[in-house]
C-alpha positions as CSV (number, residue, x, y, z in Angstrom):
1,X,22.3,-74.1,-133.2
2,X,23.0,-75.3,-129.8
3,X,25.6,-76.4,-128.1
4,X,25.5,-79.9,-126.6
5,X,26.0,-79.4,-122.6
6,X,29.1,-81.9,-121.5
7,X,27.9,-84.2,-119.6
8,X,27.9,-83.9,-115.4
9,X,30.9,-86.0,-115.2
10,X,33.5,-84.2,-117.2
11,X,32.6,-80.5,-115.7
12,X,33.5,-82.6,-112.0
13,X,36.6,-84.1,-112.7
14,X,37.6,-80.4,-114.5
15,X,36.3,-78.4,-111.5
16,X,38.1,-81.0,-109.1
17,X,41.8,-81.1,-111.3
18,X,41.3,-76.8,-110.8
19,X,40.9,-77.6,-106.8
20,X,43.3,-79.4,-106.4
21,X,45.8,-77.7,-108.7
22,X,44.8,-74.7,-106.5
23,X,45.4,-76.5,-103.2
24,X,42.0,-76.8,-102.4
25,X,41.1,-79.6,-99.4
26,X,39.6,-82.7,-101.0
27,X,36.6,-81.6,-97.9
28,X,35.5,-79.0,-100.0
29,X,33.8,-81.4,-102.6
30,X,30.6,-79.7,-103.5
31,X,28.9,-83.2,-104.6
32,X,27.4,-85.2,-101.9
33,X,25.8,-88.4,-104.5
34,X,28.8,-91.1,-104.7
35,X,28.9,-92.1,-108.1
36,X,29.5,-87.9,-109.4
37,X,31.9,-87.2,-106.1
38,X,33.9,-90.0,-107.6
39,X,34.5,-87.9,-110.5
40,X,35.5,-84.8,-108.6
41,X,38.1,-86.7,-106.7
42,X,39.5,-88.3,-109.3
43,X,40.1,-85.1,-111.0
44,X,41.0,-83.2,-107.5
45,X,44.0,-86.2,-107.2
46,X,45.7,-85.0,-110.5
47,X,45.0,-81.5,-109.9
48,X,47.1,-82.2,-106.5
49,X,49.8,-84.8,-108.1
50,X,50.0,-81.9,-111.1
51,X,51.0,-79.5,-108.4
52,X,53.4,-81.7,-106.3
53,X,55.0,-82.0,-109.7
54,X,55.6,-78.3,-109.8
55,X,52.7,-77.5,-112.3
56,X,50.7,-74.4,-111.7
57,X,48.0,-72.1,-113.0
58,X,47.0,-72.1,-116.9
59,X,50.4,-73.6,-118.1
60,X,48.8,-77.1,-116.1
61,X,45.6,-76.9,-117.3
62,X,46.8,-76.7,-120.7
63,X,49.2,-80.2,-120.2
64,X,46.2,-81.9,-119.3
65,X,44.2,-83.5,-122.0
66,X,41.0,-83.8,-119.8
67,X,40.5,-80.0,-119.5
68,X,40.4,-79.3,-123.3
């Protein structure tokens, strides 16, 4: 049985979250399409907030329900 692919928006959100959590700049967003870029940027903002609140590494990813 084939596994269903995750939709592109949740994948981009998750990757943005990890990028923000690790302190990467928002200019490093790999997406140029405005609709998809917004998903990455929202994840990046949440990741930066988690980073500022002291979460880091695997513990922050496990706390974020959107990454599960």
